[in-house]
N, C-alpha and C positions, 0 to 999 in steps of 0.2 A: 383879334382877341389874344394878344400875347400872354396875358396873365393866365389863360386857360391851358396853354400848351404844356407846361410842366405837369399839370394834373392829367392831361390826356396821355402824355408819355408814360406816366406812372401806371395808368390803367392798362396801357398796352403791355407794360412789363408784367403786370399781374396776369393778364390773359395769356401771355407767352409762357409764364412760369407754370400755369395750369395746363399747358398743352400736353398732348398725349406722349407716352413713352417712346413712340416711334419718331418724334420730332428730333431730327439730328442737329447737334451743335457743332461748332468748329473746334471744340476742345479735344476731339478724338474719342469721346465716350462711345461705348459699344451700343449703338443705336441703329435702327433701321434707316436706310438711306433716304427714302422719299415716301411721303404719305400723301396721295392725291387728295383724300378728304381733308387733310390739314394744310393744303398748299396755301390757303389764305392766312394761315397763322405763322408762316415762316419769315415774315418781315422782322427785321432786327428791332430790339426793344428801344432803339434810339429813334425809330421813325416817329415823326411828330404827326399825330392825328387828333383832330379836335373832337369834342364830346358829341358832336352831331353826326359823326361818321363821314365827314368830308374828306377829300383827298389829302393825304399827307405827303411828306417828302420821300424821295427815293431812298431805299434802305439797302442793307447788305444782308444776304442770306447766310445763315450759319452753316448750311449744308456744304456749299462749294466755295464760299468765300468770295463769290463774284457779285457784281452789282445786280441787285434785284429790280423788280418792276415797281412802279409807283403804287404805294399802299392805299387801299380804299376802305379798309376794315376798321371800324371804330367800335365803341361800346354798344352802339345800336345793333350792329350785326351779331355780337355775342348775345345780346338780350333776346334776339329773335332766332337763335340757333335751335334746331330740332333734329333729332335722330331720324325723323320722317321726312325731312326736307333735304334738298341738294346741299352739299355733295355727299351726304351720308345715306340717302334713301335706299339706293339699290343694295348697298351692303347690309343695311338694317333688315330689309325684307329677305335677303338671301340667308342671313344668319337665323332669323326667326323661323323661316320656312324649313331650313335644314334641321333645326332643333325640333320643330313640330313633327317632322317626318320620322325622325328616330324615336321620338317619344311615342308616337302612334305604334310603331313596330315593337317597341319595348313593352308597352303596357296595354295597348288597344287590342292586341290579338288574343288576349287571355280568354275572351268569351268564345272564340272559335277554335281554340287549341284542343278542347276535348273532341270536337268533331274531326279535326285533322288527324289526331292520334288514332281515333277509331277507324277512319278510312284507310290510313297508311299502316295500320298494325303496330302502333307505337304506344298503346296503353300501358304496357309493362315498363316502359321507360318514359312515362309522361313528364315527369319532373325535369327531364333534360331539355324539354322544349323551351323552358325558361332559363335553366342553368347554363346551357351552351352559349346563349347570348350574353348572359351576365359575366361568365368567366372570360369570354373573348373580349368583352368590354374592357377588362383590366389591361389586357395586352395592347389593344388599340389605343387606349389612353396614353400609356407610357411611350409607345413608339411614335405616335403623332406629336405629342408635346415636345419630346426631345428633338424630333426632326424640325419642328417649328423654330426652336431656338438656334438651330444650325443654318437653316435655309430660308426662314420666313414661313408664314402660315399657308401661303397659296398652294404650294405643291403637295404638302401632306393632306390638306383639305380636299384637293382634287382627287387624290388617291383614296382617301377615306370615303368620299361619296361614291367613287367608282366601285370600291369593294362592297359598300352597302348595297348598291344597285345590283351587282352580281349576286349577292346573297338573296335579295328580294326575288330576282328571276329564278334562282335555283330552288328556293323554298316554294315558290309559286308553281313550279313545274315538276316538283319532285314526285317520282312514282312510288317511293317507299320512305319509311321513317329515317333510316340512316342518311339518305341524301337530304331529307328535310332538315335534319340536325346540322348537316354540313352547311346548308344555306343559313340557318340560324347563327352558326358560329361566325360566318362571314359577315352577317348583319351586325353581330356584336362588335367585330373589329371596327366596322364603320361607325357604330353608335359611340364607341369610346373615342374615336378620332374626332367626330363632329362635336361632341360635348366639350372635350378638352380645348379644341381649337376655337370654339365660339368665344370662350372667355379670353383666350389669347388674342384673338382678332380685335375684340373690343378694347383691350388694354393698349394695343398698338395703333389702332386706326382712329380712335375717338379721343377728343380732348378730355381731360380729367373731369370737367364739369358736366359732361354728358354720359359718363360711364355708368353711373348709378341708374340712370333711366334705361340704359341698354340692358343692364343686368336684370332690371325689373321686367323688361320685355322678354328676355330669355326665360325668366321664371314663368311668365305667362305662356310662352311658346312651348314649354314642357308640360305645364300643369293642365292647360285647357285640352290638348289632345289626349292626355292621360284620362281626363274626365269624360269627354264625349267619344273617345276612340272606341271603347267597347261597344257602344250602341251603333256607331257607324260600321264597325267591322261585322257586327251581327246582321245589319241590313244588307251589306254587300254579300255576305255568305248566303243569306236567305234568298235574295233576289237575283244574284249573279252566280257566284261560286266562291268557296273559301279561297280559291287560288287568286281571285281578284283582290283580296286583301293585300296581297304582295305585289302582283303584277301591275295593278292600276296605279301604283305609286311611282312607277318609273318615269313618266313624263314630269312629275313634280320634282323628282330628284334632279333631272336635267335643268329644270327651271331654276332651282335653288343654286345650282352650280353656275348657271349663266349670270345670275344676279350677284353672287358673292365673289366669284373668282377674279373678275377684272379689277375691282378696287384693291383686292389683296395682292395681286401681282404688282400693282403700282407701288406697294409698300417696299418692294425689294427684299433683300436679305440683310442680316446683321453685318455691320462693318467688321466686328471682331467676334465671330461665333465662338462658342465655348470649345475648348480644346477637346479633341477626341480622346477617349480613354485608351490607355496603352496596355491594359491587362488582357488576359485571355478572353475568348469570346463568351465564356460562361459567366464572366463578371460584368458584362455590359448591362445597361438598364433593361433592354428588351429581353435578354435572357432571364434576368431577374424577374421581370414581369410574368414570364412563362412559369417560373417557379412559384410566384405569388398566386397565379391562377390555379396551378396544380395543387398547391397547399390548401387554398380555399376550397377547392372541390373535394379534397379528402376530408377536410373539416366538416363540410356540409353533409357529405355522405355519412360520416360518423354520427352526426346529430340525428339522423333518421333511424339509427339502429336501436334495438331494444335490449341487446345484450350489453350489460354494463361494462364488462371488461373490454370488449371490442370497441364499444363506443368511446371509452376513455382513451384507448390506444390511438384510434384514428384521429380523435380531437387533438391529442397531444402532438402527434406527428404532423398532422396537417397544419395546426396552429403554429407550431414551431417553425415549419418551413415558410409559412406565410409571413410570420413576424421577421424572420431573417431576411427575406426578400424585401419586405416593406422598408427596412432600414436603408436599402440601396436605391430605392426608387422614389423616395420622398426627400425633401430638403433636410440637410443636417439639423439635428435638434428636434425633429418632429416627434420622436418617441418620448422625449422628455419635455415636450411643450415649451420649447425655447421661445422667448418673446419675439413677436414679429410674425413673419410668414409661417414658421412652423406652428405657432399657436393658431393661426388661421386655418391650417389644415386640420388640426385637432378639433377646432370648433365646428368645422364642416361635418366631421364624423359624429360628434355629439348631437348636433342639430338633426342630422338625417337619421341617426339611430333613435332619437327620442320621437321624432315625428313619424317616420315610416314604420318604425317598430311598433308604435301604437296603432297606426292606421291599418296595418295588415291584419289586426285581430279585432278591429271594431265591428266589421260585419258579422264575424263569428259570434261575438257577444250579443249583438242586437238580435240576430236570428236565433241562435241557440239558447240564450238565456232569457231574453225578453219577448220572444215569440213574434218579432216583426217579420214582415215579408222582405224578400231580397230588394225589392224596389224601395221600400221604406228605409231599409238599412243603407241603401245607396245615398239617401239624403245626407247622412253624416259625412260621407266622403265628398259629396258635392259641396256641402257647406264649408268644409276645410279648404277645398281647392279654390273656391271663390274668394274666401277671405285671405288666403295666401296671396293671390294676385292683387287684391286691394291693399294689403299690407305692404307688399313690395312696391306697388305704385306710389303709395304715400311716402315711403322711405326714399324712393328715387327722387321725388320732387323736393323733399326736405333735406336731401343729403348735402346741399351746398353749404350749410352751416357747419358741417364737420370736415369739409374738404381740406386735405393736407394735415389733419390731426386725428387723434384717436376717436374711433366710433364706439368706444366701450359702452357709452350710455345707451345708444339704440340697440346694440347687440345684447347687452345685459337685460334691457327692458323686454326685448323680444323673447329671450329665453324665459324670463319671468312670466310673461303672458302665456307662452307655450306650456310652462309648468302648470299654471292655473287651468288651462284648457284640458290637459291630461287628467288632472285630478277631477274636474267636473265631469269629463267624459267617463272616467272610470266609475264614478258614483252612479251615473245614469245607466251604466251597463251592469254593475255588480250589486247595487242596492235596490231591492224590489220596491221599497217604500218611495223611491223617487220616480217621477215620470220618465219613461224611456226617451222622450224627446230631450231630456236633460243632456243625454249623451251627444245628440246632434248639436245642441247649443254649445256644449263644451268643446266640441271639435271645431266649431266655427271660431271660438276664441283661440284655440290652439293654432289654427291656420293663420290668423292675423299675426300672432307672435312669430310664427315661422317665416312669414313673408318679410317682416321687418328685420329679424335677426339674420336671415339668409342673405338678404340683399346687402345689409350693412357690413357683414363679415366678409363677403366676397369682394365688395368694393375696396375695403381697407386692405385686405390681403394683396390684391392685385396692384393696388397703389404703391405698396411697399416693395414689391418684387422688382429687382433690377431689370432693365430693358432686355438684357440677353438671357434672362431666366423667367420670362413671362410664361413660356410654354411649360416649364418645369413646375411652376407654382400652380398654374391652371390644371395640369395633369394630376398633381398631387391631391388637389381638392376633389377632383372627379373620382380618383381612386378611393379617397376617404368615403365619399358618398356611396359608391358601389359596395365597398366592404361593409359599411354600416348597415345598408339594407340587407345584404346577404347574411351577416352575422346575427343581427337582431331577429330577422325572420326565422333563421335556423334555430336560434335559442328558444323563441316563442313556440315554434312548431315542436321542438323537443319537449318543452314543458307540457304542451297539450297531449302529445303521445304518451308521456310518462304518466300523466294523471289518468288517461284512458286505460293504460295497462294496469294500473292499481285500483281501478274502479272508482276513482274520485271524480267529482264534478269538474267540468271545464272551468268553472269559476275560480278554482284554486290556481289553475295554470294562468288564467287571465290576470288574476290578482298579482301573481309573481311577475308576469310580463309588464303590466302597467307600472308596477313599483320600480322595476328596472329602468323603464323609459323615463319615469319621473326623476329618478336619480341622475340620469344622463342630462336631463334638462337643467336640474339644479347645479350639476357640476359645470355645465357650460356657462351659466350665469355667473358663477364664481370666477371662472377663468377669463371672462370677457375683458377684464382690465389688462390682461397680458397681450392683447392684440397689438399694442404699440407702446413705446416708452412714454412716460407721462409728459415729457417735454415735446412729443411729436405733435 
């Protein structure tokens, strides 16, 4: 069928063009040398393969310039590709398990933290049980993402999982609160590394057409453990010991490493890693990430104060330090929302600020204002988590229509749906005339918008990042997410404390908080068109 061969060759060219950023060409671009999951995609575009997937002619690989093996991949193979099938299955499960474990330790332990603090004498510094992990997360994110750009993702992921495991062991065996906080800090370093490297690994190891589905799986890998983790942690604490919440995860950490690391090692490292900085040590990204964590810690501590002068001083000092450091650890143009990757980082901040900033105070509103039980209030959180996963899954399957061009439409639509969800949820919380379940329905709407926008924005941002800057882009988005959660939670908490100090109803504070998160969602919808040039 000679008349079909040009069409088949054209299809191979399209498939090759959509290949992962780690697919090395012979032009000397800064790419990763070898990708085992993509080995079947390395045949040259001139290989002749018919549309039924039959064997084509011998091709030349772009990686080494030597004669390759006979190609057997046609359009049928591409149509049947799945992230859950060989050659991607092991890496997929390794990434999802790693993300699920760090999500459990980040969010799931909240239900047992009061018991731990009481037993270890840490009630006076209870908040640091969460803050230590979050601030270390910032450092781990920057360190791991920059290391991935220099050496590839395998080594920093191995180190991140090892540090996370040491943190789990130390926290689970700690005899006192300071040692427990040290364990939580080490866990935070691992959490930051794993989350940043998950997105980097997806961008490097999977072809473009599968990345949106993997990003959706990662969203589920984070959301589901965050949802069911508190219940599981409580059961372990009640029937075993609170120490089991940390120690029993160690075999699963080893399993995650065994699944994810071998495929990532086969990726190799970049041919032309980014040049190392020549400035003093305090100007390095890792040093700046320490300043960022310290500045954020000072800012959050200031927001907890009730003395206006001291509060303003700490917020200004901490915020200034964090802002100065942020400029050094994010892609150039992030603070001005430059079109492309910098806008993607800003969109992540706006998304997570709007969603998590609202979610953090939804239970308070339902319990404190509408008189619901904690279990009933949890329905709202569950509804949002479930629809987030569903929205991300839908976007992952529909993403092929936007491959290689701007995803401003699904991003903007997701922000719009999230905004509607926040408004409906706020009405259900703040207006007595509306049924309280209106808030649950509103948050289900908001979760769907979050899933669509989060997945589309992440996919578009990583698609635009250069191959030797995948780690930097992934780390910057993770930084934006962590900062958004910290800052919006801190601002909302300060509003609640301020209203309490002045004898006002908590509804005043929640109204201000939900108004702020709604404005963030609206700003994100307006900014969505800047994700990529119109011609992209």
